C-alpha positions as CSV (number, residue, x, y, z in Angstrom):
1,X,12.2,-28.3,-0.2
2,X,8.9,-27.1,-1.9
3,X,6.4,-24.2,-1.3
4,X,3.4,-25.1,0.6
5,X,0.3,-25.5,-1.2
6,X,-1.5,-22.2,-0.7
7,X,-5.2,-20.9,0.0
8,X,-6.0,-21.8,-3.7
9,X,-4.7,-22.0,-6.8
10,X,-3.7,-19.5,-8.3
11,X,-6.3,-17.2,-10.1
12,X,-4.3,-14.3,-11.1
13,X,-2.9,-14.0,-15.4
14,X,-0.2,-15.5,-16.8
15,X,1.8,-12.6,-18.4
16,X,4.4,-13.7,-21.0
17,X,5.5,-10.3,-21.9
18,X,7.8,-9.6,-18.5
19,X,9.7,-12.7,-16.8
20,X,11.2,-12.5,-13.6
21,X,14.8,-12.0,-13.7
22,X,18.3,-11.7,-11.1
23,X,17.9,-7.6,-10.6
24,X,13.4,-8.8,-9.4
25,X,14.3,-11.5,-7.1
26,X,18.0,-8.6,-5.8
27,X,14.8,-6.6,-5.3
28,X,12.7,-8.7,-3.4
29,X,15.5,-10.4,-1.6
30,X,16.9,-6.7,-0.1
31,X,13.9,-5.5,1.0
32,X,12.1,-8.4,2.8
33,X,15.9,-8.6,4.5
34,X,15.3,-5.2,5.2
35,X,11.7,-5.3,6.8
36,X,10.9,-3.6,10.2
37,X,7.8,-2.5,11.6
38,X,6.8,-0.5,14.2
39,X,9.1,2.2,11.9
40,X,12.3,2.4,13.0
41,X,12.0,-0.7,15.6
42,X,14.9,-2.5,14.0
43,X,14.6,-5.7,11.8
44,X,15.5,-8.7,14.9
45,X,13.3,-7.1,17.4
46,X,10.4,-6.3,14.2
47,X,10.8,-10.2,13.8
48,X,10.5,-11.5,17.4
49,X,7.4,-9.1,18.2
50,X,6.3,-11.6,14.9
51,X,7.4,-14.1,16.0
52,X,5.4,-14.4,19.6
53,X,3.0,-12.9,18.7
54,X,2.1,-15.7,16.4
55,X,3.4,-17.8,18.9
56,X,0.8,-16.9,20.8
57,X,-2.0,-17.3,18.2
58,X,-1.4,-20.4,17.8
59,X,-1.6,-21.8,20.7
60,X,-4.7,-20.0,21.5
61,X,-6.1,-21.7,18.1
62,X,-4.8,-25.4,19.2
63,X,-5.9,-24.9,23.0
64,X,-9.0,-23.0,21.9
65,X,-8.7,-20.3,23.9
66,X,-11.1,-17.7,24.2
67,X,-8.9,-14.9,26.7
68,X,-5.9,-15.7,24.5
69,X,-7.3,-14.9,21.3
70,X,-8.8,-11.8,22.2
71,X,-5.4,-10.2,23.8
72,X,-3.7,-11.5,20.9
73,X,-6.0,-9.9,18.3
74,X,-5.2,-7.0,20.5
75,X,-1.4,-6.7,20.4
76,X,-2.1,-7.2,16.9
77,X,-4.1,-4.4,16.6
78,X,-2.3,-2.3,18.2
79,X,1.0,-3.7,16.7
80,X,-0.4,-3.1,13.2
81,X,-1.8,0.6,14.2
82,X,0.8,1.9,17.4
83,X,-2.7,2.6,18.7
84,X,-2.6,5.9,16.1
85,X,-5.5,8.2,18.0
86,X,-6.2,5.8,20.3
87,X,-7.8,3.2,18.3
88,X,-6.7,-0.2,19.5
89,X,-8.0,1.7,23.5
90,X,-11.5,1.8,21.4
91,X,-10.8,-1.7,19.3
92,X,-10.6,-3.3,22.6
93,X,-13.6,-1.2,24.0
94,X,-15.5,-3.4,21.2
95,X,-13.6,-6.8,21.6
96,X,-14.3,-7.1,25.3
97,X,-18.4,-6.7,24.1
98,X,-18.4,-10.3,22.6
99,X,-19.5,-13.3,24.1
100,X,-17.5,-16.4,24.0
101,X,-19.9,-17.4,20.6
102,X,-17.5,-14.4,18.8
103,X,-14.1,-16.9,19.4
104,X,-16.3,-19.7,18.8
105,X,-17.4,-18.6,16.0
106,X,-13.4,-17.7,14.6
107,X,-12.2,-20.9,15.7
108,X,-14.4,-23.3,14.1
109,X,-13.1,-21.7,11.2
110,X,-10.2,-23.9,11.6
111,X,-8.0,-25.8,9.7
112,X,-7.7,-22.3,8.4
113,X,-6.4,-23.0,4.4
114,X,-9.2,-21.7,2.2
115,X,-9.9,-17.7,0.5
116,X,-13.3,-18.9,1.2
117,X,-12.5,-19.3,5.0
118,X,-10.1,-16.1,4.7
119,X,-13.5,-14.2,3.5
120,X,-15.6,-15.7,6.1
121,X,-12.4,-14.8,8.7
122,X,-12.5,-11.4,7.9
123,X,-15.5,-10.4,8.3
124,X,-15.7,-11.9,12.1
125,X,-12.5,-9.8,12.5
126,X,-14.4,-6.8,11.5
127,X,-16.3,-4.8,14.0
128,X,-16.1,-1.2,14.9
129,X,-12.7,0.3,15.1
130,X,-10.9,-2.4,12.9
131,X,-11.0,-2.0,9.4
132,X,-9.7,-4.3,6.2
133,X,-6.6,-3.4,6.3
134,X,-6.2,-4.5,10.0
135,X,-8.3,-7.8,9.6
136,X,-5.8,-8.7,7.3
137,X,-3.3,-8.4,9.7
138,X,-4.9,-11.1,12.4
139,X,-5.8,-13.0,9.8
140,X,-2.4,-13.3,8.1
141,X,-1.0,-14.6,12.1
142,X,-4.5,-16.7,12.7
143,X,-3.4,-18.6,8.8
144,X,0.1,-18.9,10.6
145,X,1.8,-15.8,8.4
146,X,3.1,-17.7,5.6
147,X,0.0,-17.6,2.6
148,X,-1.7,-14.3,3.7
149,X,0.4,-11.2,3.5
150,X,-1.5,-7.8,5.2
151,X,-3.2,-4.8,2.7
152,X,-2.6,-1.9,3.8
153,X,-2.8,1.6,1.6
154,X,0.9,1.5,0.8
155,X,0.8,-1.9,-1.0
156,X,-1.9,-1.6,-2.2
157,X,-0.6,2.1,-3.6
158,X,2.3,0.2,-5.0
159,X,0.1,-2.5,-6.6
160,X,-1.7,0.0,-8.1
161,X,1.2,1.6,-9.5
162,X,-0.1,5.2,-8.7
163,X,2.6,6.4,-6.3
164,X,5.6,8.7,-7.6
165,X,8.1,6.5,-10.4
166,X,9.2,9.6,-12.5
167,X,13.2,9.2,-10.9
168,X,13.4,6.4,-9.6
169,X,15.6,3.7,-10.3
170,X,15.6,0.9,-13.3
171,X,15.3,-2.3,-10.9
172,X,11.9,-1.3,-9.0
173,X,10.8,0.1,-13.1
174,X,11.9,-3.4,-13.9
175,X,9.4,-4.8,-11.2
176,X,6.2,-2.4,-11.5
177,X,6.5,-4.0,-14.8
178,X,6.6,-8.0,-13.0
179,X,3.3,-7.2,-10.9
180,X,-0.3,-7.5,-11.5
181,X,-1.6,-4.0,-11.6
182,X,-4.2,-4.4,-9.2
183,X,-7.4,-1.9,-9.3
184,X,-7.9,-0.9,-5.9
185,X,-9.6,1.8,-4.2
186,X,-8.6,4.8,-2.3
187,X,-9.8,8.0,-1.4
188,X,-9.0,11.6,0.0
189,X,-8.8,10.6,3.5
190,X,-8.9,14.5,4.4
191,X,-5.3,17.0,4.2
192,X,-4.7,15.4,1.3
193,X,-3.5,12.2,2.7
194,X,-4.7,9.0,0.6
195,X,-5.7,5.6,2.3
196,X,-8.0,3.0,0.9
197,X,-11.5,3.0,0.1
198,X,-12.7,0.7,3.2
199,X,-15.0,2.8,5.5
200,X,-18.3,2.3,4.0
201,X,-19.8,-0.9,2.7
202,X,-18.9,-0.3,-0.3
203,X,-15.7,0.1,0.2
204,X,-14.9,-2.3,1.6
205,X,-16.3,-5.3,0.2
206,X,-14.8,-4.2,-3.2
207,X,-11.2,-4.1,-1.4
208,X,-11.8,-7.2,0.5
209,X,-12.9,-8.8,-3.0
210,X,-9.3,-7.7,-4.3
211,X,-7.6,-9.1,-1.7
212,X,-8.8,-11.8,-2.0
213,X,-9.3,-12.9,-5.3
214,X,-6.2,-10.8,-7.1
215,X,-3.9,-9.8,-4.4
216,X,-3.7,-12.9,-2.4
217,X,-3.2,-15.0,-5.4
218,X,-1.1,-12.5,-7.4
219,X,1.5,-12.8,-3.8
220,X,1.3,-16.3,-4.2
221,X,2.4,-15.8,-8.0
222,X,5.6,-13.5,-7.5
223,X,6.6,-16.6,-4.5
224,X,6.6,-19.5,-6.7
225,X,8.6,-17.0,-9.4
226,X,11.2,-16.6,-6.8
227,X,11.1,-19.9,-5.7
228,X,11.3,-20.8,-9.4
229,X,14.4,-19.0,-9.6
230,X,16.3,-19.9,-6.2
231,X,15.9,-16.6,-4.7
232,X,15.7,-16.8,-0.7
233,X,16.4,-14.3,1.7
234,X,18.5,-14.0,4.9
235,X,16.2,-14.8,8.0
236,X,17.7,-13.4,11.1
237,X,19.3,-16.4,12.9
238,X,21.6,-16.5,8.8
239,X,19.6,-19.4,7.6
240,X,17.5,-18.8,4.2
241,X,14.1,-19.4,3.3
242,X,12.4,-18.9,0.4
243,X,9.4,-17.1,-0.3
244,X,6.2,-17.2,0.6
245,X,3.3,-15.0,-0.3
246,X,3.7,-12.8,3.3
247,X,7.1,-12.6,2.3
248,X,6.5,-10.6,-1.2
249,X,4.1,-8.4,0.8
250,X,6.4,-7.4,3.4
251,X,9.4,-6.5,1.3
252,X,6.8,-4.2,-0.6
253,X,6.4,-2.7,2.7
254,X,9.9,-2.4,3.3
255,X,10.7,-0.3,0.3
256,X,7.3,1.8,0.7
257,X,8.6,2.8,4.5
258,X,11.9,3.8,3.3
259,X,11.0,5.7,0.0
260,X,7.3,6.9,1.5
261,X,8.2,10.4,-0.3
262,X,6.9,8.4,-3.8
263,X,3.8,7.6,-1.8
């Protein structure tokens, strides 16, 4: 079994100084198998939520159901943000103001299979109260999950290699040597809290550009390396699965959630 063709040819720079090894593969396997979101939901429930959301989105796209895709976008927003400070409620108001043409334009981008379309889609998904992390989550589901990883502050910090790695174990040091450093732009969100810089047009476009041109290809490269090394992860049914770009991101996110004190 081979990995499905990814969105575009991988344009990330090859590095011949560090090769994937069993410890790196085991790291990605371990943290992919421990993924859970929302936090403390448990792995099985987390995966079931993802499957339900994805099925709803794919049904809406295949049947071009405007009401179903609208409800699904709200559900994904809530899934990603936990409706923090009522932001999903505000997003729903923004979405309700959109006419049918908005959803038709999204459907008309189908088939969802290129980086160019991914950028256009995220541009359409970006409406008030819906910023790049949530837009990337929505795009991931619209692209049927596998080839579109999700970006957020923790994942950006990981690939920026901008977190406390002074006393971490040797395996994560190997992983950080192996992954490509991506210069995502972060900023102080107030009270010393770091956030992804997406709250100005310049910051949004800069991070979107890095997401499309560097991050997505890099997750693909890692997935391909794991595939070539015959590294698989076990799903909640007990089946072994190949890694796809979204699985790479999920492993990184899982690590960050379990070591949030480092970020």
